[in-house]
SEKE-915826 format. One record per atom (N, C-alpha, C, O): x, y, z; residue in three letters. Coordinates in steps of 0.02 Angstrom, whole numbers, plus 50000, padded with zeros to 5 digits. Layout:
<rs>
XYZala...
</rs>
This chain:
<rs>
517035254553023met517425258053022met517335263252951met516915261852909met517735268652944ser517675274852889ser518355276352884ser518745275952930ser518465277752837asp519105282652809asp518985291152850asp518425293652854asp519395293452868leu519475299352885leu519935304552833leu520545304752834leu519585308052797glu519935313252756glu520375318952793glu520165322252840glu520975319552766phe521515324752790phe521745328552725phe521525326652671phe522125333152729asn522405336552686asn523125335252697asn523435338452740asn523495329252649asn524085328052657asn524695332052654asn525225329952674asn524625337452629ser525095340852612ser525215346052688ser525775348352702ser524715347052722asn524625351152786asn524975345752834asn525355348052877asn524875338152832phe525115334952894phe525905334852880phe526295335552927phe526145333852800tyr526705333352802tyr527205339352822tyr527805338852835tyr526805345252819lys527285351452826lys527245355852893lys527585360652909lys526775352852925phe526715354253008phe526545350253061phe526305352053115phe526715344353041asn526685338653099asn527265333753072asn527255330153022asn527915335253133ser528435330353132ser528255324053145ser528565319553117ser527715322653191asp527525316853214asp527415312553146asp527495306453152asp527225315153075ile527125310553025ile527925306853007ile528045301052992ile528355312253014asp529085309452986asp529355303553053asp529705298553045asp529135305553101ile529365299053147ile528975292553134ile529235287053132ile528255293953125leu527955288253098leu528245284053025leu528375278153014leu528265289552987ser528645286352928ser529335281952940ser529525276952908ser529645285152992thr530305282152993thr530475275153029thr530935271353017thr529865274453083ile529515268853107ile529375262753061ile529655257353070ile528925264053012cys528565260052977cys529075258552906cys528965253452875cys529535262452887lys530075260652838lys530455254452871lys530575248952848lys530635257352938his531135252752962his530955245452982his531365240952976his530315244653006ile529895238953004ile529755234352946ile529805228252941ile529565238952906phe529385235352841phe530065233152802phe530035228852758phe530625235852819ser531275233452790ser531385226352818ser531595221752784ser531215225952884thr531465221152923thr531135215952902thr531435210652889thr530535216552896tyr530045211852873tyr529965208952798tyr529725203652778tyr530275214652762asn530285213952680asn529465215152657asn529215212252609asn529225218152686tyr528505219652669tyr528465225852629tyr528695231352642tyr528065223252567asn528065230452511asn527345234152511asn526785231552514asn527485239652506ile526995243052497ile526885247652460ile527315251852474ile526505249852413ser526545256752365ser526635265152403ser526535266652461ser526805268452362asp526895274552389asp526365278052426asp526385279652485asp525835279152380leu525285280052398leu524915276652455leu524695280152500leu524835270252455ser524635267452509ser524945267852585ser524615267552637ser525645268552580phe526235270752634phe525965276952680phe525865277152740phe525885282652621asp525655289252647asp524815289652678asp524625293452723asp524405284752639asn523775284152680asn523825279652742asn523355279752782asn524455275052753leu524295271852811leu524675277052865leu524535276852924leu524985280052848leu525425286152907leu524765289752928leu524615289752988leu524395292452889ile523905296952913ile523395293652952ile523115296652998ile523225286652933his522725282352983his523085280253058his522755279153109his523935279853056leu524135278253111leu524175285453156leu524195285553218leu524165290953118tyr524195297953156tyr523455299353195tyr523405301553252tyr522935297753156val522055297153170val522055292753227val521655293753273val522575286553231leu522265281453275leu522565283853341leu522245283353393leu523325287053340ile523545291153397ile523195296053432ile523225296753493ile522755300253384leu522255304553417leu521765302653444leu521495305753490leu521545297053420arg520835294253447arg521215289953525arg520925290353579arg521645287353520ile521945285253592ile521995290053636ile521645289353686ile522385295153632lys522475301153676lys521685304353693lys521505306453748lys521345304253644asn520765305953666asn520225300653697asn519635302253700asn520415295353717asp520175290153744asp519655288153711asp519205286153748asp519505288053638glu519055284753588glu519385278353556glu519855277553517glu518915273553591lys519115267253599lys518965262453507lys518455263053473lys519445259253492ile519385255953427ile519065248353456ile519355246053505ile518555245053430val518285239653440val518295234453382val517865235953341val518545230353369ile518585224453329ile518265218453338ile518375215053388ile517875216853294gly517525210453309gly517785204953345gly518385204653336gly517575200553381ala517975194453406ala518195189453346ala518775187453346ala517795187553297lys517925184253249lys518595187053215lys519105183653209lys518535192453199asp519125195953150asp519645196353188asp520165197153158asp519685196053258lys520335198453293lys520695190453296lys521295189353298lys520205185853298ile520525178753289ile520755177153241ile521315174653249ile520525177353173ser520755176553109ser521575181153112ser522135178853110ser521375187753118leu522075192453130leu522555190953160leu523085193653144leu522525186453210lys523155185053250lys523605179853202lys524215178753201lys523175177553169gln523455171553136gln523875173853081gln524235169653053gln523865180553059ile524315182752996ile524925186153003ile524895190353047ile525365185752980arg525865190152965arg525915198352978arg526365201153009arg525265201952941ala525185207952967ala525195209353027ala525565213953045ala524815206053073phe524735206153146phe525405206653197phe525485209653250phe525885202253156lys526505202853189lys526845209453168lys527175212053213lys526835212853107ile527165218753088ile526735223053128ile527045226453169ile526195223853127ser525765230653170ser525955229353234ser526005234453268ser526075224253264lys526345224653344lys526995229053345lys527055234853367lys527425225353320asp528075229953314asp527935237053294asp528265241053326asp527515239553249ile527285246453245ile527195249053302ile527495253853325ile526605244653337ala526375247253389ala526815250153456ala526755255153491ala527295244353455asp527935245053517asp528065250453504asp527855254853541asp528475252253442glu528935256553418glu528525264653439glu528735269353473glu527945263953405ile527685271153427ile527415273253495ile527265279053511ile527365266553542ser527265267453604ser527845270953637ser527695274053688ser528505271053618lys528995272253643lys529305279553633lys529735282153668lys528945282753569phe528935288453543phe528455293153576phe528665298653593phe527935291753585phe527215295153602phe526955293053668phe526425295553687phe527265288953703asn527105288653773asn526515285953775asn526105288853811asn526285279853742met525605277553754met525565271753748met526065269653720met525155267053761lys524845260453746lys524275259353702lys523735262253700lys524545253953665phe523915252253617phe523695245553647phe523995241253679phe523015246253623ser522625238953655ser522765234953597ser523095236653548ser522355226853613tyr522435223053571tyr522015225053505tyr522335225453452tyr521345226153504asp521105230353467asp521225235153423asp520905236053372asp521895240053449glu521955246353411glu522645241553382glu522875245053337glu522995236553384ile523455233853342ile523285230453301ile523715228653262ile522525227753290ala522165224453268ala521995229153194ala522045227653135ala521775235253226tyr521535239953176tyr522175241553122tyr522125242753062tyr522785241153164ile523275244153110ile523365236853063ile523495237653004ile523305230853084ala523465225953035ala522965225052982ala523125222152930ala522195228052994ile521825226452950ile521955232052886ile521825231152826ile522205237152913his522415243152862his522955240652825his522985241552764his523555236452866leu524085234452817leu523815230252777leu523935231052717leu523425225352794leu523045218552754leu522735221652682leu522765218952626leu522445227752699ala522155231652651ala522625234652603ala522475235652544ala523185236252628lys523475240052582lys524165237352541lys524515240252500lys524225229752573arg524885226252548arg524915226152468arg524435224952431arg525655227852446ser525755225252379ser526065219752359ser526635218452379ser525765216152320leu525765208552299leu526305210952218leu526295216052184leu526795203452211ser527105206152162ser526895205152109ser526345202452115ser527045205852046tyr526885205151990tyr526955197951961tyr527455196251930tyr526365193351977asn526525187051980asn525825183651972asn525405185652013asn525655179751934lys524995176551923lys524765172251972lys524165170851980lys525325169552013ser525335164452044ser525015166552121ser524735163052163ser525155173352120asn524855176152199asn524095178952188asn523845182952227asn523705176052123ile523005178152126ile522655171652138ile522755166352107ile522245172652184ser521895166552199ser521235164852138ser520975169352105ser521105159252135lys520445157052091lys519925161852096lys519695165152048lys519755162152155asn519125168052163asn519175173652127asn518765176052089asn519785175752144ala519845183352120ala519995183352042ala519845187952004ala520295177952026asp520535177951940asp519655175151900asp519465177051845asp519315171151938arg518515172351920arg518335176251925arg517905176451880arg518315181151954leu517795187951978leu518235193351921leu517885198151904leu518785193151897val519055197551856val518825195551788val518645199451745val518855187851782val518565185951704val517965189051710val517935193851673val517465188051744glu516915190051735glu516835198051728glu516455200751688glu517125200351760met517095207951755met517455210451683met517245215651659met517825207851658ile518085209951583ile517545206951544ile517335210651499ile517275201351550asn516695198251480asn516075202451483asn515645202851440asn516095206051550thr515435209251553thr515505216151523thr515055218851491thr516085218751535ile516305225051501ile516415224451415ile516295229151378ile516585219851398asp516775217551329asp516065217551300asp515985219751242asp515415214951343lys514855213651299lys514465220451320lys513995221651281lys514535224251363lys514275230951361lys514645236051328lys514315240351299lys515245236451326leu515625241751289leu515835239351212leu515825243351165leu515995233651204asn516395230951144asn517025233651139asn517205237951099asn517345230951180leu518075234651203leu518675230351202leu519255232451198leu518435222451207asn518935216951184asn519585217251221asn520165216451203asn519265218851284leu519755219151344leu520045212551358leu520615212451380leu519775207951349ser519955199551363ser520395198251315ser520465192351299ser520745202751287glu521345200251250glu521885202251266glu522425201751235glu521745205451331asp522425211151374asp522535205851435asp522215206551487asp523095199151423leu523285196951483leu523625201951543leu523605200651604leu523885206551519asp524225210451582asp523665213751607asp523755213551668asp523145216651597leu522455218351631leu522275214651674leu522155216351732leu522215207751644arg521845202051691arg522415201651756arg522155200651811arg522885202051754ile523475200151799ile523375205851860ile523245205151920ile523495211451822asn523385217151868asn522885218951903asn522915221351959asn522185217351859leu521625217851912leu521545212551954leu521185213152003leu521885206551940gly521935200852002gly522335202852074gly522155201452132gly522955206752052leu523315208552104leu522995214852143leu523135216252201leu522575218352104his522065223752144his521525220352180his521395221452239his521225216152143ile520715213352183ile520715209852254ile520265209052296ile521475208152250met521615202652320met521495207052377met521105205452421met521925214652379pro521855217052443pro521255221652437pro521205226052479pro520705220852380leu520185225852372leu519665220252423leu519305222552468leu519685214252409leu519285209352440leu519385208752519leu518965206652558leu519945210652533asp520245211952598asp519815217152633asp519525216652687asp519825222052593arg519575229952604arg518675228252621arg518355229252673arg518475225852567ile517805223852576ile517555220852653ile517095222352690ile518125215552659asn517765211352707asn517995214452771asn517825211352822asn518405221052782tyr518455223852845tyr518055229752826tyr518035233352876tyr517755232052781asp517365237252778asp517605243252765asp517245248052781asp518225244652736leu518715248152730leu518745252652665leu518535249352618leu518905258252649ile518865263452593ile519555263752583ile519865263452636ile519975264252525leu520545268452508leu520475271852469leu520455270752408leu520405279352511lys520405285852471lys520605287452418lys521215287852430lys520535289352344asn520805291052292asn520975296852281asn520505300252260asn521475299752285pro521725306752279pro521545311452197pro521485317452186pro521515305052149ile521485306752084ile520875305052044ile520785304351983ile520495304652094leu519575302052069leu519325308252015leu518885307151973leu519575312852021lys519305318451979lys519555315751922lys519175312951883lys520225316251909glu520575315751850glu520405309151817glu520405308751756glu520265303951857val520155296951826val519585298551780val519585298751719val518945299951833lys518245300851794lys518275304251727lys517775304051690lys518875307851708glu518755312051653glu518965305651605glu518655306551552glu519245301551601his519475295951555his518815292851564his518745288851610his518265294451519phe517695292051512phe517535283951509phe517265280651553phe517725282351461thr517805274351429thr518145269851483thr517985263951490thr518575272651520ala518905268351573ala518505269151649ala518695264651688ala518175272251669tyr517675274251720tyr517035270151702tyr516695267151744tyr516905270451638gln516235267251629gln516265259651649gln515865256351682gln516985257351614ala517185251051621ala517235248551699ala517045243051716ala517495253051740ala517435250851807ala516785251251843ala516505246651873ala516575256951836val515655255551840val515355248951839val515065246651888val515435245451776ile515155240151755ile515625233751787ile515375228151796ile516325235351803ala516625229651845ala516215230651913ala515795226251926ala516265234851948ser516015236452008ser515325233552029ser515185231052084ser514975234151984glu514165231051968glu514235223651979glu513885220552019glu514695221151945val515065213751958val515135211552032val514835207052061val515535215152051ile515785215652119ile515275215952174ile515255211652219ile514825221652169asn514275221852212asn513705216552223asn513415215552277asn513575212952159lys513145208752149lys513385200552185lys513015195852202lys514005201052186lys514435194752213lys514515195152281lys514415189952313lys514685200152312tyr514835202052390tyr514115207052416tyr514115207752477tyr513715209252394asp513185210552405asp513325217552439asp513125218552497asp513615221752410ile513935227852427ile513835234552380ile513815233952319ile513785238652402asn513915245252358asn514675249052357asn514815253352398asn515145246852304leu515845249752304leu515855256152296leu515525259352255leu516375259052350ala516295265152365ala516745268752284ala517195266252250ala516385275352277glu516755279152216glu517565278952212glu517885278752160glu517745278952259asp518585280052284asp518905272052244asp519345271452201asp518595268152269glu518655261052228glu518735259652160glu519195256652133glu518085262752126ile517825261552069ile518505265952025ile518705264151970ile518735270952058gly519315274252025gly519735272952011gly520045274751961gly519985267652075tyr520645263852084tyr520455258652012tyr520925258451972tyr520035255851999leu519815250151955leu520015255351890leu520425253551848leu519765260151886ala519665263951815ala520495264751794ala520645264651734ala520945265451838ile521675266851817ile521965259051789ile522425258851748ile521725254451808his521835249151768his521685249151709his522095248151664his521095250251702phe520655249851619phe520965255051588phe521075253851528phe521145260451605met521465265851572met522185266051545met522465269851506met522375260651578val522925259551549val522965253951486val523355254151438val522445249151501ser522225244051428ser521905246951394ser522035245851335ser521515250551403ile521115256451335ile521545260951290ile521485262251230ile522055263251338asp522525268551294asp523005263051259asp523195264151202asp523195257251291lys523585252851250lys523255250851172lys523445251151113lys522855249251197tyr522315246151151tyr522195250451079tyr522215248551020tyr522065257451112lys521905261751056lys522645264151024lys522685265450964lys523085264551057thr523685264251019thr523835259750972thr524045261550917thr523755252550989lys523915248650943lys523285248050875lys523415246550816lys522815249050893lys522195250250839lys522225255250796lys522125253950737lys522365261850814tyr522005267650784tyr522805270950757tyr522905271750697tyr523195272250796lys523945274750785lys524415271250757lys524635266150785lys524635273350698lys525135269050647lys525745272350629lys525795278450632lys526165268750612asn526835269850588asn526845271650519asn526805266750482asn526895277550489ile526945282150443ile527725285050413ile528135288350445ile527755282950353leu528415284950308leu528035289450254leu527545287850220leu528415296350254ile528235300550202ile528815300350161ile529385300050184ile528655300650085val529355300650051val529145306049999val528575306449975val529665310249985cys529635316049954cys530365316949911cys530935316049934cys530205318749849gly530685319549801gly530885327549791gly531345328949753gly530565331949823ser530685338249796ser531185342649856ser531195348749851ser531515339849904gly531875343749944gly531775343350024gly531255340850045gly532185345150061lys532065344350122lys531495348150143lys531025345550173lys531495354450128ala530905360450157ala530255358750136ala529785360650171ala530095354350063thr529635352750045thr529255345150102thr528705344450127thr529855341050103ala529655337550137ala529395338950222ala528865337050247ala529845342250250asn529485344950329asn528935347250306asn528485345450344asn528665351550244leu527955354050260leu527535349950236leu526965352050248leu527545344550205met527105339350194met527095335850272met526555335850301met527625333150302lys527645331750377lys527055336050426lys526605333450459lys527215343350420tyr526935347450461tyr526185347450444tyr525805348350492tyr525905346650383ser525305347850349ser524955338050380ser524385337350403ser525405332950374phe525035328050397phe524935326950471phe524475323350490phe525415330350520glu525325329850578glu524775334950593glu524325333250632glu524765339950572lys524085345750571lys523415342050557lys522945343150596lys523335338050509glu522815333650487glu522565327350528glu522005326450552glu523125323050529phe523085316050564phe523485315650616phe523785310250622phe523615320850667gly524015319150716gly523805314450775gly524215312050814gly522975313250778asp522825308550823asp522995300750806asp523085296250847asp523005300350741tyr523245293850715tyr524035291950697tyr524275287450662tyr524275296350729ile525165295250720ile525545290950786ile525615292550845ile525685287050763lys526075282150809lys526905284750806lys527245286950852lys527075283750743ser527755286150720ser527735290150658ser527295287650623ser528035295750625leu528095297850578leu528885299450541leu529225304050564leu529065296250495asn529845296750469asn529665300850401asn529135301650371asn530325303150390leu530435305950327leu530875302650284leu531325299450312leu530865302650228thr531475299450178thr531355303250087thr530955307150061thr531815300250070asn531855303649992asn531825297749951asn531815292149977asn531795298649875ser531835294249844ser532365289449825ser532305284149795ser532985293049852met533565289049831met533615283349890met533735277349883met533485287049953asp533665281750004asp533015276850028asp533065273050076asp532535277549997ile532015272149990ile532085264849984ile531835260350018ile532565264749919lys532715256949894lys532975252749954lys532765247049964lys533455255949995asp533615251050055asp533445250750109asp533815248750154asp532645253350120met532255252750177met531865246550162met531775243450110met531605245350238asn531255239550256asn530485243150266asn530245245550317asn530235242550203leu529585246750214leu528875243650242leu528345246650245leu529005236250264asn528425232950293asn528515234750366asn528045232250397asn528865237450400lys528875239650468lys528305247050471lys528175249550526lys528015249650412tyr527605253150424tyr526895251650407tyr526805246350378tyr526295256050420asp525675252550404asp525545257250359asp524985255650337asp525765263850323leu525585268250279leu526025271150242leu526485273050279leu526095272050201ile526525275150159ile526415282250098ile526255281550039ile526545288050129ile526375294050095ile526795295450049ile527355295950074ile526795296549976thr527385297749943thr527215302349874thr526695301449843thr527725307449856ser527525311049813ser527955309449728ser527925312649676ser528425301749750val528585300049691val528475292749694val528485289849748val528335288849628pro528405282949623pro528795278049671pro529345279649696pro528485271649683ile528875268249724ile528975261649692ile528435259149676ile529525257849678cys529555253449644cys529605247349689cys529425241949667cys529885248149759asn530005242849816asn529305237949814asn528775240349794asn529355231949832lys528845227149841lys528695227549904lys529135227449947lys527925228249923thr527835229049993thr526975227349993thr526605228449945thr526805224750050asp526065224950055asp525665231950073asp525105233650055asp526225236350122val526035241750152val525595245750092val525725245750032val524915249950134pro524645253350077pro524965258850062pro525245261450111pro525045262449996ile525435267249972ile524925272849933ile524635272549879ile524945278049986ile524485283549932ile525075288949874ile525675289849886ile524835290849835glu525325293949789glu525115300849799glu524525301149783glu525345306649819val525115312949826val525405318549792val525955316649774val525325324749774gly525745329249748gly526355332749813gly526435330649870gly526585336549790asn527055341249837asn526805342649903asn527105341849956asn526075345349893phe525815349049947phe525215344449965phe524865341849921phe525135343650023leu524445339350054leu523865345050061leu523805349650102leu523445343250004lys522885347250009lys522325344449958lys522455340449914lys521725346949970gly521155345149922gly520905336749935gly520685333649984gly521055334849865glu521075326649858glu521375322349892glu521135317249916glu522075324849897asp522575320649928asp522415319850016asp522645314950045asp522085324150046leu521965323550120leu521355318550125leu521225314250168leu521015320550062lys520235315950083lys520425308550064lys520215304050101lys520825306850006asn521125298750007asn521395296750071asn521255291450099asn521795301350094ile522165297950148ile521605297250216ile521535292250252ile521285303250221arg520755303750272arg520475296750265arg520485292950312arg520145294650191lys519695290250184lys519995282350215lys519655278050243lys520605282350202leu521055276650219leu521145274350289leu521085268650311leu521325280950325ile521755280350395ile521165278950447ile521225276050501ile520475281950415thr519935282050468thr519445278250450thr518895279050475thr519575272750393lys519075269050380lys518745263950440lys518165261950436lys519075262550483asn518605258450530asn518435264350594asn518435262850654asn518335269650572asp517955273150632asp517135273650617asp516845272350564asp516875275950675val516345278150678val516165285350662val516575289550682val515625287650630asp515415294850632asp515115297150694asp514535295350707asp515425300950734ile515285301850804ile514595307250794ile514215307850843ile514435311450725tyr513955314850726tyr513275310650705tyr512725313450707tyr513335304050686glu512695300050687glu512375298550756glu511785296950755glu512605298750798phe512435299350876phe512005304050908phe511735303450963phe511945310650852phe511575316150887phe511205318650839phe511405320450784phe510445318650866asp509875321350830asp509625330150857asp509695332550913asp509395332550813lys509275341050834lys508595339750875lys508405344250913lys508215334050868lys507615332050897lys507615331250976lys507175333051014lys508315327550992leu508545327551055leu509015332051081leu509345330551131leu509095338051050phe509485342851083phe509005348151112phe508735352251074phe508895348151179ile508485351451217ile508605359351246ile508665360051306ile508625363451216pro508975371251242pro508745373051295pro509115376551329pro508195371751315asn507985376651367asn507435369951416asn506835369551404asn507655367051449leu507365362051493leu507185364951565leu507605366951606leu506575364851572lys506325367551652lys506285361151696lys505805357151693lys506685360551728ala506655355051792ala506805357251850ala507325360451850ala506475356551918lys506545358551966lys507095354552004lys507295357352055lys507385348051986asn507765343852014asn508005339651981asn507855340551922asn508545332351994lys508865328851959lys508185322551938lys508235318451892lys507585323151986lys507195317551958lys506765320551914lys506545316951869lys506605326151915asp506345329651864asp506605329851794asp506315328051743asp507125331951799ser507525332451723ser507505325951687ser507365325151627ser507665321451731leu507755313551697leu507075312251671leu506975311351611leu506565312051717glu505845310151687glu505785314251617glu505805310751566glu505725320551607lys505715324451569lys506055322651501lys505725322351448lys506785321451505met507155320351466met507005312151432met507125311151373met506775307451471val506595301551446val505955301351422val505815296351388val505525305551432asn504845306651408asn504865309251321asn504485307451276asn505465314351316ile505645315751251ile505905311151209ile505765310451149ile506345307651246ile506725302751198ile506185296051174ile506165293051120ile505805294951231lys505145290251205lys504825292851139lys504755289151090lys504625299251141lys504405300951067lys504685300551017lys504415299650962lys505375301251030asn505845300850962asn506315293550938asn506675293050889asn506185289050985lys506625284650981lys506305278751009lys505905280051053lys506385272250993glu506175267051009glu506665263051063glu507215260351057glu506305263851107val506775261651186val506165257351239val505555257851239val506585253251277asp506065249251320asp505795254051368asp506055259451381asp505305251951392asp504915255651448asp505355255851513asp505185260151554asp505825252351528asn506335253051581asn507005258351578asn507505258351615asn506825262651523leu507375267151517leu507485270351582leu508075270251600leu507155272551614leu507185278251673leu507335274151726leu507575277651771leu507305267151744glu507335261851800glu508155260651783glu508555260551829glu508365259851716glu509075258451699glu509625264251743glu510095264551782glu509085268951695ile509725275751721ile509835277851799ile510305280951824ile509125274651834tyr509275275551906tyr509695270051938tyr509995271651989tyr509755263151912lys510065259851933lys510845261151921lys511255259751965lys510995263751868arg511575265851869arg511815272251900arg512415273451905arg511395276151919glu511565282251971glu511685278852035glu512205280752062glu511395275052062lys511535271852124lys512315268352117lys512615267052170lys512585266952061leu513095264952072leu513725269752074leu514245267852101leu513685275152048ala514335280552065ala513955286652046ala513425285552017ala514105291652055lys513875299252027lys514035299751963lys514495296451938lys513705303751931thr513605304651867thr513695312451836thr513705314451778thr513745315551898glu514005323651892glu514725323451897glu515085319651930glu514915329651847phe515635331451849phe515565338651857phe515085342151873phe516335340351837asp516285346751860asp516205351151809asp516165347151762asp516135357151784asn516105362451738asn515345360851736asn515185362451679asn514885358951762leu514175361551762leu513725354951727leu513125355351714leu514155348651714ile513815344251671ile513775337951697ile514265335251722ile513125334851693ala513075327651707ala512905323751651ala512565325851605ala513165317151656ile513135311751600ile512775306751625ile513115301651620ile512135305051655pro511825299451659pro511665294451599pro511685296051540pro511515287651625his511425284051554his511095277651589his511145277251650his510775272851553pro510585268251583pro511085262351598pro511605261751566pro510915258051648leu511565251451662leu511725246651614leu512255243751604leu511055246151578lys511085240251512lys510885243751448lys510635249351453lys510955241451395pro510685242751347pro509895242251337pro509665236651348pro509445247251319val508755247151322val508655250051250val508045250751243val508955251751198ser508695254251140ser509005249051075ser509465245051079ser508545250751011lys508635247950962lys509195251150913lys509415248050865lys509445258550932glu509865260550902glu510365265650953glu510145266851009glu510875267750939ser511375270250971ser511185278350980ser511095281350928ser511115282351047phe511085289251021phe511165292151071phe511175288951124phe511255299951072ile511485303451134ile510935309751143ile510835313551097ile510685310151188thr510225316951196thr510435321751255thr510555320051314thr510455328151226val510855332951266val510185338151281val509755340051241val510235339651348ala509785345851384ala510215350151406ala510795348751418ala509935356851413ile510225364151444ile509595364751474ile509025363451453ile509855367351536leu509215367351578leu509165375151585leu509645378951580leu508565376851598glu508335384051590glu508895387751658glu509275392351644glu508855385051723lys509085385251783lys509545380651819lys509185375851833lys510065379751840pro510515376751870pro510055371451925pro509485372951945pro510345366151942ile510005361551992ile510585359052015ile511065359051978ile510635356752073ile511005351652104ile510765345152100ile510275342652127ile511205342552059trp511165335652041trp511225329552105trp510685327252124trp511785327152135asp511895324152192asp512165329052245asp511895329652300asp512825333252220leu513335336052262leu513445343352228leu513575348552257leu513325342152153lys513635347752123lys513175351252079lys512695347952058lys513225358752055lys512745360852026lys512925357451943lys513465355351921lys512405357751917val512245355351844val511635360151804val511055361651819val512115361851740met511755364351691met511595361151607met511215362851561met512055356351617met512045352651549met512095345851585met512415343251630met511545344051536ile511275333651543ile511345331651465ile511015333351416ile511945326851474val511925322551432val511825315651445val512205312851484val511315312151414ile511135306051401ile511205300751347ile510835301051298ile511635296251351phe511935291251300phe511835284551308phe512055280651349phe511365283751248cys511005277251248cys511395272551203cys511575275351151cys511595265551210ile512055262051175ile511465254751162ile511125251451202ile511545254351086lys510915249451073lys510975242951098lys511485242551133lys510615237151095lys510755231751110lys511285227651053lys511245227750992lys511725224651091asp512225220851030asp512605226450984asp512675226350923asp512785230651024glu513155236950983glu513745232950962glu514065230051006glu513925232550901thr514585228350865thr515125235050855thr515735234150855thr514875240250849arg515425244750813arg516015248450885arg515745251550931arg516595247650884asp517055250650917asp516695257950924asp516495261350876asp516655259350982leu516335266051014leu516845270151058leu516685275051091leu517475267551053glu518015271751088glu518055279251071glu518155283651113glu517975280051016lys518065286050993lys517605290351010lys517695296051030lys517065287351001leu516415289951044leu516525293251130leu516545298751156leu516575285951151phe516695288751238phe517365293651234phe517315298251275phe517895294051201ser518355297951212ser518115305651204ser518275309851246ser517735307251152thr517525313451133thr517045315451204thr517045321351222thr516695310951238met516285313451285met516785313851366met516645317551413met517305309551364gly517685310451406gly518045318751389gly518135322751434gly518165319751332arg518505326351313arg518095333451327arg518265339151342arg517425330051315leu516955335851356leu516945337051413leu516855342851433leu517035332551451leu517105335351537leu517655339451545leu517615343851587leu518225338651506thr518695345151524thr518545351451495thr518835356451518thr518165351751451leu518065358651409leu517745364451447leu517175366151431leu517975366551482lys517545371151529lys517205377251485lys516605378751488lys517685380351447asp517585387651417asp517075384351348asp516635387251316asp517285378051340ser516785376351270ser516105374151297ser515665374051254ser515935372451357ile515265370251380ile514895376651408ile514295377351396ile515135379951433thr515085387551451thr514845389951373thr514235390851366thr515145390751332lys514865392651263lys514185389651248lys513745393451228lys514075383551256val513625379051219val513115381251268val512635383351237val513035381551330ile512655383151381ile512375389651357ile511765390051349ile512815395551345glu512655402551339glu512265402151270glu511835406451264glu512325397751217ser512205399551140ser511545395951150ser511085399151126ser511345389051184arg510745385251168arg510645382751111arg510125380451088arg511245383351083asn511165379750990asn511425375450976asn512035375450984asn511115369850949phe511385362550920phe511935363250882phe512405359650898phe512015367050835asn512625366150789asn513395369350823asn513975367650813asn513105374150863thr513705375750923thr513905372150961thr514455373050986thr513465366150979phe513625361451015phe513865355750970phe514105351551008phe513895353950919leu514065349750873leu514775352850857leu515255349150844leu514845359650858glu515605362550850glu516045360650905glu516655360350896glu515805359450953val516145359651016val516425351851017val516995349651029val515755347950999ile516055339550995ile516795340350941ile517335338450963ile516745343050877lys517155342650846lys517845346650841lys518315344850804lys517855351050875his518435354450892his518585356950968his519165358750983his518145356951008gly518405357351083gly518245363251094gly518355365751149gly
</rs>
């Protein structure tokens, strides 16, 4: 069985049949207290509409005998039979046993479980733990500390395993946007590798995208907790100067601000300073606190900005250290994807110490999910670390090629060293941002200049 793609907006605009199916399903789901997400509900309506068309065109649905026997025992089959009976009345048609089973399979694959760890099977939880541990090992993200992620993934895995069992794919309408969150999508690809090995399958890109959504939430939550700070600015020179300091701070350090408050030297004595992560002040502070305090002038500039940046970014990696002019290839002649990868890997081997199987590991990653994106860019990389240092190789093709389905002019290969201990979220975020910068990518392609590329990396 395979999913059929349709334009949802056209269905809802031009087909009153969808509205009838919606009314039928909502009534029956309410009767059975059956929960389903809005996205899954819309997807189900389209499948029902397609099923009606198939029945009218005498295109038979055939379900395996083993599946039919097991399906008959589940609640979803009873719900499906009621749905089929109601549809039969409205559309003057009959459903076979197999067609009712077909609806039941889709209900089973789209069910919505409540937020309760007790609903997660031990097998699903073990699978999730293995997924998270593998991601932490390869990307150094510390996701194992996020209990909410473990529960949410467990609840997601349950119906996913049903879809795997019945060879169903849940289409992902926001796959393109999800892939642009580079870190989350790489985490999802690694998770899919664990699932593929366990169930001897090749998880669809749509399903990988749904996994990525869970990682996106967890990573953004972690990023906010780790990098963003509650900051207090203390100014003794009036409201106008205080607002100017605030503006200057936001301009320079906006990515690091969780909250930013202003106060004056009179009010600070009654404040609880320990709720802040950093205090910037133009006047001496006598309050006792363990919070770091930086004394500055009335205007943030020069040495003040340097001192603040040193403190606020002390745990950051310098993303520029991953780029080497020797690994910037401004005019790569390549006939196709295979040719381009082979030539880039040869250049890498001449300049970096990597394992002999680098190309093989890149191809393994390519099999899991597409690495081509919009804006003429592809970002292939080895499935597992095969180098002694982390670095990024960039090639601009002399002429565009078709990668898998899309046209590509820029190829970015990133290699993460074995046992990388640094937090690379900032690097991954930069790579993700690069995917969305159409004008900047065009600028790099046209200039074919290493410094221009670094400028895009820095400022976009």
